Predicted model as a PDB file, atoms N, CA, C, CB and O in Angstrom, pLDDT in the B-factor column:
MODEL        1                                                                  
ATOM      1  N   MET A   1      39.959-201.636   8.344  1.00 67.00           N  
ATOM      2  CA  MET A   1      39.379-202.265   9.937  1.00 67.00           C  
ATOM      3  C   MET A   1      39.835-201.178  10.915  1.00 67.00           C  
ATOM      4  CB  MET A   1      40.172-203.964  10.512  1.00 67.00           C  
ATOM      5  O   MET A   1      40.414-200.111  10.713  1.00 67.00           O  
ATOM      6  N   LYS A   2      39.383-201.793  12.084  1.00 81.00           N  
ATOM      7  CA  LYS A   2      40.271-200.948  13.192  1.00 81.00           C  
ATOM      8  C   LYS A   2      41.308-201.121  13.446  1.00 81.00           C  
ATOM      9  CB  LYS A   2      39.978-200.913  14.285  1.00 81.00           C  
ATOM     10  O   LYS A   2      41.681-202.292  13.505  1.00 81.00           O  
ATOM     11  N   LYS A   3      42.444-199.838  13.766  1.00 83.00           N  
ATOM     12  CA  LYS A   3      43.651-200.462  14.407  1.00 83.00           C  
ATOM     13  C   LYS A   3      43.926-200.867  15.769  1.00 83.00           C  
ATOM     14  CB  LYS A   3      44.531-199.743  14.219  1.00 83.00           C  
ATOM     15  O   LYS A   3      43.008-200.558  16.529  1.00 83.00           O  
ATOM     16  N   ASP A   4      44.866-201.441  16.300  1.00 82.00           N  
ATOM     17  CA  ASP A   4      44.895-202.423  17.613  1.00 82.00           C  
ATOM     18  C   ASP A   4      44.243-202.725  18.001  1.00 82.00           C  
ATOM     19  CB  ASP A   4      45.255-202.313  18.527  1.00 82.00           C  
ATOM     20  O   ASP A   4      44.164-202.665  19.228  1.00 82.00           O  
ATOM     21  N   THR A   5      43.038-203.420  17.037  1.00 87.00           N  
ATOM     22  CA  THR A   5      42.207-204.600  17.361  1.00 87.00           C  
ATOM     23  C   THR A   5      42.753-206.355  17.827  1.00 87.00           C  
ATOM     24  CB  THR A   5      41.430-204.650  16.067  1.00 87.00           C  
ATOM     25  O   THR A   5      42.309-207.318  18.453  1.00 87.00           O  
ATOM     26  N   HIS A   6      43.738-206.042  17.204  1.00 85.00           N  
ATOM     27  CA  HIS A   6      44.599-208.004  17.024  1.00 85.00           C  
ATOM     28  C   HIS A   6      45.168-207.442  18.148  1.00 85.00           C  
ATOM     29  CB  HIS A   6      46.006-208.800  15.381  1.00 85.00           C  
ATOM     30  O   HIS A   6      45.255-206.246  18.425  1.00 85.00           O  
ATOM     31  N   PRO A   7      45.672-208.713  18.977  1.00 87.00           N  
ATOM     32  CA  PRO A   7      46.441-209.073  19.622  1.00 87.00           C  
ATOM     33  C   PRO A   7      47.856-208.846  19.270  1.00 87.00           C  
ATOM     34  CB  PRO A   7      46.125-210.089  19.780  1.00 87.00           C  
ATOM     35  O   PRO A   7      47.774-208.844  18.041  1.00 87.00           O  
ATOM     36  N   ASP A   8      49.366-208.612  19.610  1.00 89.00           N  
ATOM     37  CA  ASP A   8      50.473-208.562  19.260  1.00 89.00           C  
ATOM     38  C   ASP A   8      51.039-210.263  19.426  1.00 89.00           C  
ATOM     39  CB  ASP A   8      51.137-207.392  20.086  1.00 89.00           C  
ATOM     40  O   ASP A   8      51.290-210.873  20.465  1.00 89.00           O  
ATOM     41  N   TYR A   9      51.133-210.789  17.824  1.00 91.00           N  
ATOM     42  CA  TYR A   9      51.770-211.995  17.830  1.00 91.00           C  
ATOM     43  C   TYR A   9      53.593-211.724  17.812  1.00 91.00           C  
ATOM     44  CB  TYR A   9      51.133-212.839  16.461  1.00 91.00           C  
ATOM     45  O   TYR A   9      54.134-210.827  17.165  1.00 91.00           O  
ATOM     46  N   HIS A  10      54.224-212.605  18.570  1.00 95.00           N  
ATOM     47  CA  HIS A  10      55.527-212.456  18.361  1.00 95.00           C  
ATOM     48  C   HIS A  10      55.951-213.885  19.202  1.00 95.00           C  
ATOM     49  CB  HIS A  10      56.139-210.908  18.909  1.00 95.00           C  
ATOM     50  O   HIS A  10      55.243-214.570  19.940  1.00 95.00           O  
ATOM     51  N   THR A  11      57.664-214.106  18.727  1.00 97.00           N  
ATOM     52  CA  THR A  11      57.835-215.529  18.833  1.00 97.00           C  
ATOM     53  C   THR A  11      58.590-215.858  20.190  1.00 97.00           C  
ATOM     54  CB  THR A  11      58.630-216.071  17.566  1.00 97.00           C  
ATOM     55  O   THR A  11      59.415-215.105  20.707  1.00 97.00           O  
ATOM     56  N   ILE A  12      58.291-216.781  20.568  1.00 97.00           N  
ATOM     57  CA  ILE A  12      58.900-217.134  21.871  1.00 97.00           C  
ATOM     58  C   ILE A  12      59.604-218.247  21.786  1.00 97.00           C  
ATOM     59  CB  ILE A  12      58.003-217.298  22.907  1.00 97.00           C  
ATOM     60  O   ILE A  12      59.974-218.404  20.623  1.00 97.00           O  
ATOM     61  N   LYS A  13      60.086-219.398  22.744  1.00 97.00           N  
ATOM     62  CA  LYS A  13      61.049-220.155  22.961  1.00 97.00           C  
ATOM     63  C   LYS A  13      60.043-221.124  24.016  1.00 97.00           C  
ATOM     64  CB  LYS A  13      62.483-219.342  23.503  1.00 97.00           C  
ATOM     65  O   LYS A  13      59.508-220.708  25.044  1.00 97.00           O  
ATOM     66  N   VAL A  14      59.972-222.169  23.599  1.00 95.00           N  
ATOM     67  CA  VAL A  14      59.314-223.250  24.738  1.00 95.00           C  
ATOM     68  C   VAL A  14      60.054-224.610  25.383  1.00 95.00           C  
ATOM     69  CB  VAL A  14      58.044-223.867  24.050  1.00 95.00           C  
ATOM     70  O   VAL A  14      60.491-225.631  24.852  1.00 95.00           O  
ATOM     71  N   VAL A  15      60.012-224.302  26.315  1.00 95.00           N  
ATOM     72  CA  VAL A  15      61.100-225.854  26.816  1.00 95.00           C  
ATOM     73  C   VAL A  15      60.007-226.652  27.496  1.00 95.00           C  
ATOM     74  CB  VAL A  15      62.691-225.555  28.227  1.00 95.00           C  
ATOM     75  O   VAL A  15      59.220-226.399  28.408  1.00 95.00           O  
ATOM     76  N   MET A  16      60.208-227.572  26.826  1.00 92.00           N  
ATOM     77  CA  MET A  16      59.409-228.760  27.736  1.00 92.00           C  
ATOM     78  C   MET A  16      59.992-229.579  28.846  1.00 92.00           C  
ATOM     79  CB  MET A  16      58.974-229.818  26.869  1.00 92.00           C  
ATOM     80  O   MET A  16      61.207-229.425  28.965  1.00 92.00           O  
ATOM     81  N   THR A  17      59.522-230.275  29.552  1.00 89.00           N  
ATOM     82  CA  THR A  17      59.931-230.670  30.938  1.00 89.00           C  
ATOM     83  C   THR A  17      60.908-231.834  30.688  1.00 89.00           C  
ATOM     84  CB  THR A  17      58.637-231.114  31.914  1.00 89.00           C  
ATOM     85  O   THR A  17      61.426-232.347  31.679  1.00 89.00           O  
ATOM     86  N   ASN A  18      61.268-232.390  29.238  1.00 89.00           N  
ATOM     87  CA  ASN A  18      62.415-233.521  29.311  1.00 89.00           C  
ATOM     88  C   ASN A  18      63.725-232.086  28.532  1.00 89.00           C  
ATOM     89  CB  ASN A  18      61.907-235.516  27.950  1.00 89.00           C  
ATOM     90  O   ASN A  18      64.905-232.436  28.501  1.00 89.00           O  
ATOM     91  N   GLY A  19      63.445-230.917  28.097  1.00 93.00           N  
ATOM     92  CA  GLY A  19      64.662-230.132  27.680  1.00 93.00           C  
ATOM     93  C   GLY A  19      64.767-230.188  26.266  1.00 93.00           C  
ATOM     94  O   GLY A  19      65.834-229.803  25.790  1.00 93.00           O  
ATOM     95  N   THR A  20      63.754-230.644  25.386  1.00 93.00           N  
ATOM     96  CA  THR A  20      63.197-230.376  24.159  1.00 93.00           C  
ATOM     97  C   THR A  20      63.116-228.592  23.908  1.00 93.00           C  
ATOM     98  CB  THR A  20      61.689-231.164  24.165  1.00 93.00           C  
ATOM     99  O   THR A  20      63.119-227.972  24.972  1.00 93.00           O  
ATOM    100  N   GLU A  21      63.059-227.900  22.894  1.00 95.00           N  
ATOM    101  CA  GLU A  21      62.551-226.683  22.611  1.00 95.00           C  
ATOM    102  C   GLU A  21      62.182-226.209  21.534  1.00 95.00           C  
ATOM    103  CB  GLU A  21      63.148-225.989  22.912  1.00 95.00           C  
ATOM    104  O   GLU A  21      62.619-226.770  20.529  1.00 95.00           O  
ATOM    105  N   PHE A  22      61.343-225.130  21.369  1.00 95.00           N  
ATOM    106  CA  PHE A  22      60.699-225.353  19.787  1.00 95.00           C  
ATOM    107  C   PHE A  22      60.022-223.757  19.890  1.00 95.00           C  
ATOM    108  CB  PHE A  22      59.240-227.006  19.519  1.00 95.00           C  
ATOM    109  O   PHE A  22      59.898-223.058  20.896  1.00 95.00           O  
ATOM    110  N   GLU A  23      59.692-223.502  18.670  1.00 97.00           N  
ATOM    111  CA  GLU A  23      59.842-221.766  18.859  1.00 97.00           C  
ATOM    112  C   GLU A  23      58.098-221.920  18.586  1.00 97.00           C  
ATOM    113  CB  GLU A  23      61.128-220.529  17.365  1.00 97.00           C  
ATOM    114  O   GLU A  23      57.667-222.848  17.901  1.00 97.00           O  
ATOM    115  N   THR A  24      57.342-221.068  19.105  1.00 96.00           N  
ATOM    116  CA  THR A  24      55.824-220.797  18.041  1.00 96.00           C  
ATOM    117  C   THR A  24      56.041-219.164  18.730  1.00 96.00           C  
ATOM    118  CB  THR A  24      53.723-222.000  18.544  1.00 96.00           C  
ATOM    119  O   THR A  24      56.854-218.530  19.402  1.00 96.00           O  
ATOM    120  N   ARG A  25      54.520-218.978  17.951  1.00 96.00           N  
ATOM    121  CA  ARG A  25      54.367-217.422  18.092  1.00 96.00           C  
ATOM    122  C   ARG A  25      52.442-217.286  18.495  1.00 96.00           C  
ATOM    123  CB  ARG A  25      54.968-216.490  16.222  1.00 96.00           C  
ATOM    124  O   ARG A  25      51.372-217.641  18.001  1.00 96.00           O  
ATOM    125  N   THR A  26      53.003-216.477  19.794  1.00 95.00           N  
ATOM    126  CA  THR A  26      52.119-216.271  20.520  1.00 95.00           C  
ATOM    127  C   THR A  26      52.084-214.717  21.498  1.00 95.00           C  
ATOM    128  CB  THR A  26      52.176-217.484  21.200  1.00 95.00           C  
ATOM    129  O   THR A  26      53.025-213.970  21.766  1.00 95.00           O  
ATOM    130  N   THR A  27      50.381-214.590  21.939  1.00 94.00           N  
ATOM    131  CA  THR A  27      50.295-212.919  22.579  1.00 94.00           C  
ATOM    132  C   THR A  27      50.900-213.267  24.004  1.00 94.00           C  
ATOM    133  CB  THR A  27      48.402-212.079  22.744  1.00 94.00           C  
ATOM    134  O   THR A  27      51.054-212.331  24.788  1.00 94.00           O  
ATOM    135  N   TRP A  28      51.252-214.554  24.391  1.00 93.00           N  
ATOM    136  CA  TRP A  28      52.051-214.696  25.765  1.00 93.00           C  
ATOM    137  C   TRP A  28      53.464-213.985  25.966  1.00 93.00           C  
ATOM    138  CB  TRP A  28      52.326-216.200  25.989  1.00 93.00           C  
ATOM    139  O   TRP A  28      54.225-213.996  24.999  1.00 93.00           O  
ATOM    140  N   GLY A  29      53.811-213.460  26.972  1.00 93.00           N  
ATOM    141  CA  GLY A  29      54.880-212.851  27.143  1.00 93.00           C  
ATOM    142  C   GLY A  29      55.572-211.848  26.122  1.00 93.00           C  
ATOM    143  O   GLY A  29      54.727-211.293  25.420  1.00 93.00           O  
ATOM    144  N   SER A  30      56.805-211.486  25.863  1.00 94.00           N  
ATOM    145  CA  SER A  30      57.248-210.305  24.807  1.00 94.00           C  
ATOM    146  C   SER A  30      58.165-211.425  24.015  1.00 94.00           C  
ATOM    147  CB  SER A  30      58.238-208.669  25.555  1.00 94.00           C  
ATOM    148  O   SER A  30      58.535-212.551  24.348  1.00 94.00           O  
ATOM    149  N   GLU A  31      58.335-210.780  23.037  1.00 95.00           N  
ATOM    150  CA  GLU A  31      59.355-210.796  22.132  1.00 95.00           C  
ATOM    151  C   GLU A  31      60.581-211.777  22.597  1.00 95.00           C  
ATOM    152  CB  GLU A  31      59.793-209.353  21.938  1.00 95.00           C  
ATOM    153  O   GLU A  31      61.483-211.235  23.235  1.00 95.00           O  
ATOM    154  N   GLY A  32      60.669-212.995  22.363  1.00 95.00           N  
ATOM    155  CA  GLY A  32      62.592-212.990  22.872  1.00 95.00           C  
ATOM    156  C   GLY A  32      62.175-214.318  24.022  1.00 95.00           C  
ATOM    157  O   GLY A  32      62.975-215.217  24.279  1.00 95.00           O  
ATOM    158  N   ASP A  33      60.772-214.228  24.634  1.00 96.00           N  
ATOM    159  CA  ASP A  33      60.790-214.801  25.948  1.00 96.00           C  
ATOM    160  C   ASP A  33      60.803-216.459  26.191  1.00 96.00           C  
ATOM    161  CB  ASP A  33      59.604-214.238  26.576  1.00 96.00           C  
ATOM    162  O   ASP A  33      60.285-217.200  25.356  1.00 96.00           O  
ATOM    163  N   THR A  34      61.478-217.010  27.475  1.00 97.00           N  
ATOM    164  CA  THR A  34      61.216-218.237  27.277  1.00 97.00           C  
ATOM    165  C   THR A  34      60.112-218.751  28.374  1.00 97.00           C  
ATOM    166  CB  THR A  34      62.507-218.951  27.281  1.00 97.00           C  
ATOM    167  O   THR A  34      59.855-218.343  29.507  1.00 97.00           O  
ATOM    168  N   MET A  35      59.500-219.936  27.487  1.00 95.00           N  
ATOM    169  CA  MET A  35      58.203-220.360  28.413  1.00 95.00           C  
ATOM    170  C   MET A  35      58.718-222.523  29.064  1.00 95.00           C  
ATOM    171  CB  MET A  35      56.182-220.202  26.825  1.00 95.00           C  
ATOM    172  O   MET A  35      58.564-223.629  28.545  1.00 95.00           O  
ATOM    173  N   ASN A  36      59.251-222.067  30.234  1.00 94.00           N  
ATOM    174  CA  ASN A  36      59.568-223.244  30.593  1.00 94.00           C  
ATOM    175  C   ASN A  36      57.592-224.245  31.484  1.00 94.00           C  
ATOM    176  CB  ASN A  36      61.218-222.794  31.856  1.00 94.00           C  
ATOM    177  O   ASN A  36      56.661-223.878  32.201  1.00 94.00           O  
ATOM    178  N   LEU A  37      57.932-225.261  30.910  1.00 90.00           N  
ATOM    179  CA  LEU A  37      56.499-226.187  30.634  1.00 90.00           C  
ATOM    180  C   LEU A  37      56.991-226.970  32.509  1.00 90.00           C  
ATOM    181  CB  LEU A  37      56.556-227.775  28.543  1.00 90.00           C  
ATOM    182  O   LEU A  37      58.090-227.391  32.868  1.00 90.00           O  
ATOM    183  N   ASP A  38      55.925-226.909  33.160  1.00 87.00           N  
ATOM    184  CA  ASP A  38      56.488-228.246  33.919  1.00 87.00           C  
ATOM    185  C   ASP A  38      55.519-229.242  33.848  1.00 87.00           C  
ATOM    186  CB  ASP A  38      56.836-228.062  35.470  1.00 87.00           C  
ATOM    187  O   ASP A  38      55.693-230.317  34.421  1.00 87.00           O  
ATOM    188  N   ILE A  39      54.526-228.999  33.210  1.00 85.00           N  
ATOM    189  CA  ILE A  39      53.384-230.487  32.233  1.00 85.00           C  
ATOM    190  C   ILE A  39      53.678-230.400  31.301  1.00 85.00           C  
ATOM    191  CB  ILE A  39      51.718-230.592  31.984  1.00 85.00           C  
ATOM    192  O   ILE A  39      54.303-229.387  30.989  1.00 85.00           O  
ATOM    193  N   ASP A  40      53.415-231.353  30.378  1.00 84.00           N  
ATOM    194  CA  ASP A  40      53.270-231.668  28.958  1.00 84.00           C  
ATOM    195  C   ASP A  40      53.188-232.529  28.559  1.00 84.00           C  
ATOM    196  CB  ASP A  40      53.872-231.415  28.311  1.00 84.00           C  
ATOM    197  O   ASP A  40      53.646-233.477  29.198  1.00 84.00           O  
ATOM    198  N   PRO A  41      52.582-232.772  27.300  1.00 81.00           N  
ATOM    199  CA  PRO A  41      52.406-234.112  26.632  1.00 81.00           C  
ATOM    200  C   PRO A  41      53.083-235.133  26.694  1.00 81.00           C  
ATOM    201  CB  PRO A  41      52.386-234.065  25.586  1.00 81.00           C  
ATOM    202  O   PRO A  41      52.512-236.224  26.684  1.00 81.00           O  
ATOM    203  N   THR A  42      54.577-235.038  26.778  1.00 78.00           N  
ATOM    204  CA  THR A  42      55.144-235.781  27.181  1.00 78.00           C  
ATOM    205  C   THR A  42      55.177-236.395  28.179  1.00 78.00           C  
ATOM    206  CB  THR A  42      55.737-235.549  27.058  1.00 78.00           C  
ATOM    207  O   THR A  42      55.184-237.616  28.335  1.00 78.00           O  
ATOM    208  N   SER A  43      55.203-235.460  29.026  1.00 77.00           N  
ATOM    209  CA  SER A  43      55.116-236.216  30.715  1.00 77.00           C  
ATOM    210  C   SER A  43      53.608-236.726  31.830  1.00 77.00           C  
ATOM    211  CB  SER A  43      55.872-234.944  31.710  1.00 77.00           C  
ATOM    212  O   SER A  43      53.573-237.426  32.842  1.00 77.00           O  
ATOM    213  N   HIS A  44      52.749-236.152  31.231  1.00 76.00           N  
ATOM    214  CA  HIS A  44      51.281-236.525  31.510  1.00 76.00           C  
ATOM    215  C   HIS A  44      50.673-237.225  32.150  1.00 76.00           C  
ATOM    216  CB  HIS A  44      50.801-236.807  30.855  1.00 76.00           C  
ATOM    217  O   HIS A  44      49.777-236.389  32.264  1.00 76.00           O  
ATOM    218  N   PRO A  45      50.350-237.944  32.644  1.00 71.00           N  
ATOM    219  CA  PRO A  45      49.503-239.320  32.470  1.00 71.00           C  
ATOM    220  C   PRO A  45      48.482-239.178  31.221  1.00 71.00           C  
ATOM    221  CB  PRO A  45      48.557-239.665  33.935  1.00 71.00           C  
ATOM    222  O   PRO A  45      48.540-239.822  30.173  1.00 71.00           O  
ATOM    223  N   ALA A  46      47.594-238.250  31.549  1.00 72.00           N  
ATOM    224  CA  ALA A  46      46.514-238.038  30.499  1.00 72.00           C  
ATOM    225  C   ALA A  46      46.849-238.612  28.891  1.00 72.00           C  
ATOM    226  CB  ALA A  46      46.268-236.390  30.452  1.00 72.00           C  
ATOM    227  O   ALA A  46      46.174-239.446  28.288  1.00 72.00           O  
ATOM    228  N   TRP A  47      47.894-238.025  28.463  1.00 69.00           N  
ATOM    229  CA  TRP A  47      48.505-238.380  27.015  1.00 69.00           C  
ATOM    230  C   TRP A  47      49.408-239.608  27.135  1.00 69.00           C  
ATOM    231  CB  TRP A  47      49.424-237.112  26.378  1.00 69.00           C  
ATOM    232  O   TRP A  47      49.464-240.487  26.275  1.00 69.00           O  
ATOM    233  N   THR A  48      50.048-239.598  28.169  1.00 69.00           N  
ATOM    234  CA  THR A  48      50.809-241.071  28.239  1.00 69.00           C  
ATOM    235  C   THR A  48      50.183-241.997  28.536  1.00 69.00           C  
ATOM    236  CB  THR A  48      51.797-241.249  29.066  1.00 69.00           C  
ATOM    237  O   THR A  48      50.790-243.052  28.357  1.00 69.00           O  
ATOM    238  N   GLY A  49      49.095-242.101  28.967  1.00 68.00           N  
ATOM    239  CA  GLY A  49      48.663-243.180  30.163  1.00 68.00           C  
ATOM    240  C   GLY A  49      49.174-244.133  30.846  1.00 68.00           C  
ATOM    241  O   GLY A  49      48.837-245.317  30.838  1.00 68.00           O  
ATOM    242  N   GLY A  50      50.280-243.451  31.657  1.00 59.00           N  
ATOM    243  CA  GLY A  50      50.847-243.582  32.616  1.00 59.00           C  
ATOM    244  C   GLY A  50      50.342-244.490  33.599  1.00 59.00           C  
ATOM    245  O   GLY A  50      49.651-245.419  33.181  1.00 59.00           O  
ATOM    246  N   ASP A  51      50.553-244.397  34.802  1.00 58.00           N  
ATOM    247  CA  ASP A  51      49.797-245.456  36.132  1.00 58.00           C  
ATOM    248  C   ASP A  51      48.191-244.315  36.714  1.00 58.00           C  
ATOM    249  CB  ASP A  51      51.479-245.686  38.066  1.00 58.00           C  
ATOM    250  O   ASP A  51      47.907-243.209  37.175  1.00 58.00           O  
ATOM    251  N   ARG A  52      47.595-245.596  36.252  1.00 56.00           N  
ATOM    252  CA  ARG A  52      46.096-244.553  36.403  1.00 56.00           C  
ATOM    253  C   ARG A  52      45.891-245.526  37.786  1.00 56.00           C  
ATOM    254  CB  ARG A  52      44.430-244.624  34.767  1.00 56.00           C  
ATOM    255  O   ARG A  52      45.660-246.719  37.976  1.00 56.00           O  
ATOM    256  N   GLN A  53      46.112-244.312  38.650  1.00 59.00           N  
ATOM    257  CA  GLN A  53      45.639-244.820  40.093  1.00 59.00           C  
ATOM    258  C   GLN A  53      44.526-244.205  40.468  1.00 59.00           C  
ATOM    259  CB  GLN A  53      46.600-244.609  41.208  1.00 59.00           C  
ATOM    260  O   GLN A  53      44.511-242.978  40.371  1.00 59.00           O  
ATOM    261  N   LEU A  54      43.747-244.663  40.804  1.00 57.00           N  
ATOM    262  CA  LEU A  54      42.062-244.259  41.556  1.00 57.00           C  
ATOM    263  C   LEU A  54      42.681-243.849  43.097  1.00 57.00           C  
ATOM    264  CB  LEU A  54      40.588-246.035  41.698  1.00 57.00           C  
ATOM    265  O   LEU A  54      43.438-244.315  43.949  1.00 57.00           O  
ATOM    266  N   MET A  55      41.841-242.668  42.856  1.00 62.00           N  
ATOM    267  CA  MET A  55      42.455-241.926  44.745  1.00 62.00           C  
ATOM    268  C   MET A  55      41.290-241.789  45.298  1.00 62.00           C  
ATOM    269  CB  MET A  55      43.345-240.100  44.967  1.00 62.00           C  
ATOM    270  O   MET A  55      40.255-241.250  44.904  1.00 62.00           O  
ATOM    271  N   ASP A  56      41.516-242.229  46.070  1.00 61.00           N  
ATOM    272  CA  ASP A  56      40.137-242.111  47.281  1.00 61.00           C  
ATOM    273  C   ASP A  56      39.872-241.026  48.000  1.00 61.00           C  
ATOM    274  CB  ASP A  56      40.212-243.020  48.434  1.00 61.00           C  
ATOM    275  O   ASP A  56      40.447-240.915  49.083  1.00 61.00           O  
ATOM    276  N   ARG A  57      39.013-240.063  47.591  1.00 64.00           N  
ATOM    277  CA  ARG A  57      39.204-238.955  48.518  1.00 64.00           C  
ATOM    278  C   ARG A  57      37.784-239.027  49.532  1.00 64.00           C  
ATOM    279  CB  ARG A  57      39.386-237.407  47.587  1.00 64.00           C  
ATOM    280  O   ARG A  57      36.674-239.126  49.010  1.00 64.00           O  
ATOM    281  N   GLY A  58      37.909-238.984  50.618  1.00 67.00           N  
ATOM    282  CA  GLY A  58      36.785-238.935  51.361  1.00 67.00           C  
ATOM    283  C   GLY A  58      37.051-240.380  52.095  1.00 67.00           C  
ATOM    284  O   GLY A  58      37.051-240.357  53.326  1.00 67.00           O  
ATOM    285  N   GLY A  59      37.241-241.427  51.544  1.00 75.00           N  
ATOM    286  CA  GLY A  59      36.480-242.528  51.359  1.00 75.00           C  
ATOM    287  C   GLY A  59      35.491-243.466  50.646  1.00 75.00           C  
ATOM    288  O   GLY A  59      35.038-244.578  50.919  1.00 75.00           O  
ATOM    289  N   ARG A  60      35.303-242.470  49.479  1.00 77.00           N  
ATOM    290  CA  ARG A  60      34.027-242.602  48.662  1.00 77.00           C  
ATOM    291  C   ARG A  60      34.516-244.027  48.396  1.00 77.00           C  
ATOM    292  CB  ARG A  60      33.696-241.476  47.244  1.00 77.00           C  
ATOM    293  O   ARG A  60      33.929-244.981  48.907  1.00 77.00           O  
ATOM    294  N   VAL A  61      35.916-244.239  47.357  1.00 77.00           N  
ATOM    295  CA  VAL A  61      35.831-245.770  46.785  1.00 77.00           C  
ATOM    296  C   VAL A  61      35.814-246.783  48.100  1.00 77.00           C  
ATOM    297  CB  VAL A  61      37.303-246.163  45.715  1.00 77.00           C  
ATOM    298  O   VAL A  61      34.888-247.577  47.938  1.00 77.00           O  
ATOM    299  N   SER A  62      36.236-246.933  48.848  1.00 79.00           N  
ATOM    300  CA  SER A  62      35.645-247.709  49.929  1.00 79.00           C  
ATOM    301  C   SER A  62      34.259-247.739  50.433  1.00 79.00           C  
ATOM    302  CB  SER A  62      36.268-247.434  50.886  1.00 79.00           C  
ATOM    303  O   SER A  62      33.524-248.683  50.719  1.00 79.00           O  
ATOM    304  N   ARG A  63      34.099-246.502  50.467  1.00 81.00           N  
ATOM    305  CA  ARG A  63      32.400-246.843  50.750  1.00 81.00           C  
ATOM    306  C   ARG A  63      31.902-247.353  49.758  1.00 81.00           C  
ATOM    307  CB  ARG A  63      31.423-245.697  51.041  1.00 81.00           C  
ATOM    308  O   ARG A  63      30.730-247.605  50.037  1.00 81.00           O  
ATOM    309  N   PHE A  64      32.185-247.718  48.514  1.00 82.00           N  
ATOM    310  CA  PHE A  64      31.426-247.911  47.300  1.00 82.00           C  
ATOM    311  C   PHE A  64      31.433-249.481  46.914  1.00 82.00           C  
ATOM    312  CB  PHE A  64      32.059-246.995  46.122  1.00 82.00           C  
ATOM    313  O   PHE A  64      30.551-250.200  46.444  1.00 82.00           O  
ATOM    314  N   ASN A  65      33.114-249.798  47.393  1.00 82.00           N  
ATOM    315  CA  ASN A  65      33.107-251.024  47.504  1.00 82.00           C  
ATOM    316  C   ASN A  65      32.657-252.131  48.595  1.00 82.00           C  
ATOM    317  CB  ASN A  65      34.054-251.097  47.294  1.00 82.00           C  
ATOM    318  O   ASN A  65      32.372-253.316  48.421  1.00 82.00           O  
ATOM    319  N   LYS A  66      32.684-251.423  49.676  1.00 83.00           N  
ATOM    320  CA  LYS A  66      31.670-252.671  51.186  1.00 83.00           C  
ATOM    321  C   LYS A  66      30.455-252.134  50.626  1.00 83.00           C  
ATOM    322  CB  LYS A  66      31.815-252.272  53.547  1.00 83.00           C  
ATOM    323  O   LYS A  66      29.747-252.888  51.293  1.00 83.00           O  
ATOM    324  N   LYS A  67      29.529-251.396  49.894  1.00 86.00           N  
ATOM    325  CA  LYS A  67      28.683-251.713  49.769  1.00 86.00           C  
ATOM    326  C   LYS A  67      28.003-252.239  49.137  1.00 86.00           C  
ATOM    327  CB  LYS A  67      28.493-251.347  49.906  1.00 86.00           C  
ATOM    328  O   LYS A  67      26.789-252.308  49.324  1.00 86.00           O  
ATOM    329  N   TYR A  68      28.977-253.031  47.708  1.00 86.00           N  
ATOM    330  CA  TYR A  68      29.222-253.511  46.399  1.00 86.00           C  
ATOM    331  C   TYR A  68      29.779-254.779  47.268  1.00 86.00           C  
ATOM    332  CB  TYR A  68      30.269-252.549  45.212  1.00 86.00           C  
ATOM    333  O   TYR A  68      29.921-255.623  46.383  1.00 86.00           O  
ATOM    334  N   GLU A  69      30.062-255.218  48.139  1.00 86.00           N  
ATOM    335  CA  GLU A  69      31.118-256.541  47.917  1.00 86.00           C  
ATOM    336  C   GLU A  69      30.462-257.659  48.080  1.00 86.00           C  
ATOM    337  CB  GLU A  69      32.344-256.672  48.896  1.00 86.00           C  
ATOM    338  O   GLU A  69      31.119-258.682  47.883  1.00 86.00           O  
ATOM    339  N   GLY A  70      29.250-257.789  48.413  1.00 82.00           N  
ATOM    340  CA  GLY A  70      28.255-259.173  48.314  1.00 82.00           C  
ATOM    341  C   GLY A  70      28.087-259.297  47.041  1.00 82.00           C  
ATOM    342  O   GLY A  70      28.147-260.496  46.772  1.00 82.00           O  
ATOM    343  N   LEU A  71      27.976-258.908  46.468  1.00 82.00           N  
ATOM    344  CA  LEU A  71      27.685-258.896  44.700  1.00 82.00           C  
ATOM    345  C   LEU A  71      28.457-260.006  43.914  1.00 82.00           C  
ATOM    346  CB  LEU A  71      28.252-257.361  43.938  1.00 82.00           C  
ATOM    347  O   LEU A  71      27.798-260.468  42.983  1.00 82.00           O  
ATOM    348  N   GLY A  72      29.708-260.538  44.079  1.00 71.00           N  
ATOM    349  CA  GLY A  72      30.677-261.279  44.095  1.00 71.00           C  
ATOM    350  C   GLY A  72      31.006-260.646  41.845  1.00 71.00           C  
ATOM    351  O   GLY A  72      31.114-261.473  40.940  1.00 71.00           O  
ATOM    352  N   ILE A  73      31.049-259.608  41.707  1.00 64.00           N  
ATOM    353  CA  ILE A  73      31.160-259.036  40.973  1.00 64.00           C  
ATOM    354  C   ILE A  73      33.100-259.225  40.867  1.00 64.00           C  
ATOM    355  CB  ILE A  73      30.291-257.785  41.272  1.00 64.00           C  
ATOM    356  O   ILE A  73      33.732-258.621  40.000  1.00 64.00           O  
TER     357      ILE A  73                                                      
ENDMDL                                                                          
END                                                                             
């Protein structure tokens, strides 16, 4: 097996948005570093099923609603 082909795995501490911490092995950073997450599975709406709001970018939703308002759906 060739030398220096595998990345350097080491242990870091991960701090989630709610303050909980855990240790994991990774190639990110260096041994003993702390990764502070801005978004994680406990706070992101994609995982929590939180407020699902439809964003109207450029009036697309309003144009759609106006186009199909007479269908009675």
